[in-house]
C-alpha positions as CSV (number, residue, x, y, z in Angstrom):
1,M,-107.4,197.9,-5.8
2,H,-108.7,194.6,-7.4
3,F,-106.7,192.6,-9.9
4,T,-107.8,189.6,-11.8
5,I,-105.3,186.8,-12.4
6,N,-105.1,187.8,-16.1
7,S,-104.5,191.4,-15.2
8,L,-101.7,190.5,-12.8
9,V,-99.9,188.3,-15.3
10,F,-100.2,191.1,-18.0
11,F,-98.8,193.6,-15.5
12,L,-95.8,191.4,-14.7
13,C,-95.1,190.7,-18.3
14,V,-95.0,194.3,-19.5
15,S,-93.2,195.7,-16.5
16,T,-90.6,193.2,-15.5
17,P,-88.4,190.4,-17.1
18,L,-90.0,187.9,-14.7
19,C,-92.3,186.6,-17.4
20,A,-89.6,185.0,-19.4
21,F,-91.6,181.9,-19.3
22,A,-94.3,183.6,-21.3
23,K,-91.9,184.5,-24.1
24,K,-90.2,182.4,-26.7
25,S,-86.7,181.5,-25.4
26,V,-83.6,181.0,-27.6
27,E,-81.5,178.0,-26.9
28,T,-77.9,179.2,-26.9
29,N,-76.1,176.0,-25.9
30,L,-73.9,175.4,-28.9
31,L,-71.7,172.4,-29.8
32,A,-68.7,172.7,-32.1
33,V,-67.4,169.5,-33.7
34,A,-64.0,169.1,-35.4
35,N,-61.6,166.6,-36.8
36,D,-58.0,166.8,-35.7
37,N,-55.8,168.6,-38.2
38,R,-52.5,170.0,-36.8
39,L,-52.5,172.9,-39.3
40,L,-56.0,174.0,-38.5
41,Q,-57.5,172.7,-35.2
42,Y,-56.4,170.1,-32.7
43,Y,-56.6,169.0,-29.1
44,E,-53.5,169.1,-27.0
45,N,-52.8,169.0,-23.2
46,G,-56.5,169.5,-22.4
47,E,-56.9,172.5,-24.7
48,S,-58.4,173.1,-28.2
49,K,-55.7,174.8,-30.3
50,G,-55.0,176.0,-33.8
51,P,-55.9,179.0,-36.0
52,S,-59.4,177.7,-36.8
53,I,-60.1,177.4,-33.1
54,E,-58.8,181.0,-32.5
55,I,-61.2,182.2,-35.3
56,L,-64.1,180.3,-33.7
57,Q,-63.3,181.7,-30.3
58,A,-63.1,185.3,-31.6
59,I,-66.5,185.2,-33.3
60,L,-68.2,183.5,-30.3
61,K,-66.8,186.2,-28.1
62,E,-68.0,188.9,-30.4
63,A,-71.5,187.3,-30.6
64,Q,-71.5,186.8,-26.8
65,L,-72.1,183.0,-27.2
66,D,-70.3,179.9,-25.9
67,A,-69.7,176.6,-27.5
68,K,-68.3,173.3,-26.3
69,V,-65.7,171.9,-28.7
70,E,-65.5,168.2,-29.3
71,F,-63.0,166.4,-31.5
72,M,-64.0,163.2,-33.4
73,P,-63.3,161.4,-36.7
74,W,-64.4,163.4,-39.7
75,I,-67.4,161.2,-40.7
76,R,-68.8,161.4,-37.2
77,A,-68.3,165.1,-37.0
78,F,-70.0,165.7,-40.3
79,S,-73.0,163.5,-39.3
80,T,-73.3,165.3,-35.9
81,A,-73.3,168.7,-37.5
82,S,-75.7,167.7,-40.3
83,N,-78.3,166.2,-38.0
84,N,-78.3,168.5,-35.0
85,P,-79.3,172.2,-34.8
86,N,-77.0,174.5,-32.8
87,T,-74.0,172.5,-34.0
88,L,-71.0,174.2,-35.6
89,I,-68.4,172.3,-37.6
90,L,-64.8,173.2,-38.4
91,S,-63.2,173.2,-40.7
92,M,-65.2,172.0,-43.7
93,I,-64.7,172.4,-47.4
94,K,-67.7,174.1,-49.1
95,T,-69.2,172.0,-51.8
96,P,-72.4,172.3,-53.8
97,E,-73.7,169.1,-52.1
98,R,-73.2,170.6,-48.6
99,D,-74.1,174.2,-49.4
100,E,-77.8,174.1,-48.7
101,N,-77.5,172.2,-45.4
102,F,-75.4,174.7,-43.5
103,H,-74.9,178.4,-42.9
104,W,-71.3,179.2,-43.9
105,L,-70.0,181.6,-41.3
106,I,-66.4,182.4,-42.1
107,K,-63.5,181.1,-44.1
108,V,-60.6,179.6,-42.1
109,S,-58.3,178.1,-44.6
110,D,-57.1,177.9,-48.2
111,L,-56.0,174.4,-49.2
112,S,-55.8,172.0,-52.1
113,R,-56.6,168.5,-53.2
114,V,-54.1,166.6,-55.3
115,F,-52.8,163.0,-55.8
116,I,-49.7,162.7,-53.7
117,S,-47.1,159.9,-54.0
118,L,-43.7,159.2,-52.4
119,T,-40.7,160.7,-54.4
120,N,-38.8,157.4,-53.9
121,K,-41.6,155.6,-55.8
122,P,-41.7,157.5,-59.2
123,E,-43.9,154.7,-60.7
124,N,-46.8,156.0,-58.5
125,Y,-46.7,159.6,-59.7
126,V,-49.8,160.5,-61.8
127,D,-50.7,163.4,-64.0
128,N,-54.4,162.9,-64.3
129,I,-57.5,161.1,-63.0
130,Q,-57.3,158.3,-65.5
131,Q,-53.8,157.4,-64.4
132,A,-54.9,157.6,-60.7
133,K,-57.7,155.1,-61.4
134,Q,-55.0,152.5,-61.9
135,K,-53.6,153.1,-58.4
136,L,-54.7,152.4,-54.8
137,I,-55.5,155.7,-53.1
138,A,-56.1,156.4,-49.4
139,V,-58.7,159.0,-48.6
140,V,-60.7,160.0,-45.5
141,L,-64.1,158.4,-45.5
142,G,-66.9,160.9,-46.0
143,S,-64.6,163.8,-46.7
144,A,-64.9,166.2,-49.6
145,G,-62.1,164.4,-51.3
146,Y,-63.8,161.1,-50.9
147,K,-67.0,162.5,-52.5
148,E,-65.0,164.0,-55.3
149,L,-63.3,160.8,-56.2
150,T,-66.4,158.6,-56.0
151,S,-68.3,161.1,-58.2
152,H,-65.5,160.5,-60.8
153,G,-65.9,156.8,-60.8
154,F,-63.5,155.7,-58.1
155,S,-64.7,153.0,-55.7
156,E,-63.6,151.1,-52.6
157,Q,-64.1,147.9,-54.6
158,E,-61.4,149.0,-57.2
159,N,-59.1,151.8,-56.2
160,L,-60.0,153.5,-52.9
161,Y,-58.8,152.7,-49.4
162,S,-61.0,154.7,-47.0
163,V,-59.7,155.6,-43.5
164,S,-61.1,157.5,-40.5
165,D,-58.5,160.2,-40.3
166,D,-55.5,161.9,-42.0
167,E,-52.9,160.2,-39.7
168,L,-53.9,156.8,-40.9
169,M,-54.0,157.9,-44.5
170,V,-50.4,159.2,-44.3
171,N,-49.3,156.1,-42.4
172,L,-50.5,153.9,-45.3
173,L,-48.6,156.0,-47.8
174,E,-45.4,156.1,-45.9
175,N,-45.5,152.3,-45.3
176,G,-46.2,151.5,-49.0
177,R,-49.7,150.1,-48.3
178,V,-51.2,152.5,-50.9
179,D,-49.8,154.2,-53.9
180,L,-51.3,157.6,-53.4
181,V,-53.2,159.8,-51.0
182,Y,-55.7,162.5,-52.1
183,D,-55.2,165.4,-49.8
184,D,-53.5,168.8,-49.2
185,P,-49.7,168.5,-49.6
186,D,-49.0,170.9,-46.7
187,N,-51.1,168.7,-44.4
188,V,-49.4,165.5,-45.6
189,Q,-45.9,167.0,-45.1
190,N,-46.8,168.3,-41.7
191,I,-48.0,164.9,-40.5
192,L,-44.8,163.3,-41.8
193,N,-42.8,165.9,-39.9
194,E,-44.9,165.3,-36.7
195,R,-44.2,161.6,-37.1
196,G,-40.4,162.2,-37.2
197,S,-40.4,161.4,-41.0
198,S,-39.3,164.8,-42.3
199,D,-36.8,163.1,-44.6
200,V,-39.7,161.4,-46.4
201,A,-40.2,163.4,-49.6
202,I,-43.6,163.6,-51.4
203,N,-44.4,164.3,-55.1
204,F,-47.5,165.7,-56.8
205,K,-48.5,167.6,-59.9
206,K,-48.2,171.4,-59.7
207,I,-51.3,172.8,-58.0
208,A,-53.8,174.4,-60.5
209,P,-56.9,176.5,-59.8
210,E,-59.1,173.4,-60.1
211,N,-57.3,171.9,-57.2
212,E,-57.8,174.8,-54.8
213,R,-60.4,174.6,-52.0
214,S,-61.5,176.7,-49.0
215,G,-62.3,175.5,-45.5
216,Y,-65.0,177.2,-43.4
217,I,-66.7,177.2,-40.0
218,A,-70.3,176.4,-40.7
219,I,-73.4,175.7,-38.6
220,N,-76.4,173.5,-39.0
221,K,-79.1,175.1,-41.2
222,A,-81.9,174.4,-38.7
223,T,-80.2,176.5,-36.0
224,D,-82.4,179.3,-34.6
225,I,-82.0,182.3,-36.9
226,T,-81.3,184.6,-34.0
227,I,-78.1,182.7,-33.2
228,V,-77.1,182.5,-36.8
229,N,-77.5,186.3,-37.3
230,R,-75.4,187.0,-34.2
231,L,-72.6,184.7,-35.5
232,Q,-72.8,186.1,-39.0
233,Q,-72.6,189.6,-37.7
234,A,-69.6,188.7,-35.5
235,A,-67.9,186.9,-38.4
236,R,-68.3,189.9,-40.8
237,K,-66.8,192.2,-38.1
238,F,-63.9,189.9,-37.4
239,E,-63.1,189.5,-41.1
240,K,-62.1,193.1,-41.1
241,T,-59.4,192.7,-38.5
242,A,-55.7,192.3,-38.8
243,E,-55.9,189.3,-36.5
244,Y,-58.2,187.4,-38.9
245,A,-55.7,188.1,-41.8
246,R,-52.9,186.7,-39.6
247,L,-54.8,183.6,-38.6
248,L,-55.9,182.9,-42.2
249,I,-52.3,182.5,-43.3
250,K,-50.9,181.0,-40.1
């Protein structure tokens, strides 16, 4: 029997998987970037830990995908995820500015953003944004909180002290280097506890609906849609489990 080269290639392609080179392949090497937050995700003793990490691992397993997790300062994590396909980020507050640049896979936290002062410095307590503008406020550079404050007229020239991470922000507050921080009270109190400063009391206005936020696992919008669909389907399935409900309030 006589085969032309073209006939042989066609035969191999339709009868065996050996012609993978002739088909479009899907790159499934994923990177997950995160900033350290002891309530959500953190790196300890050579392992990635926290409820957000457990949610990420669960949806990756369901989607039959793997991802390398790397911890870095928030502004670097956000830049990495914004500029590189196949890159996940956790956990990130969903904002209108960020919405169109990512696929939002699954919620991992409920949190808030308020102006927080030390109880032993009542002169620094504020009720509103106008009062806060008269104070020096520490906030993580490039964070949703930073964007919110700058959009309301705050600036580093007048009343913002930008830092790379939450630990530095709380350190400035505890040592009296700033009057306020703009963050989640649970996160601030947890950092103080971790620092052995559980006796340091914080003060803030009662949390209202406008202070509430949600954190998500998201992935770069330019990621191959096949990967995105697999992750979305896995996320929708995991959202229905008791394990997800437990991790969401952990």
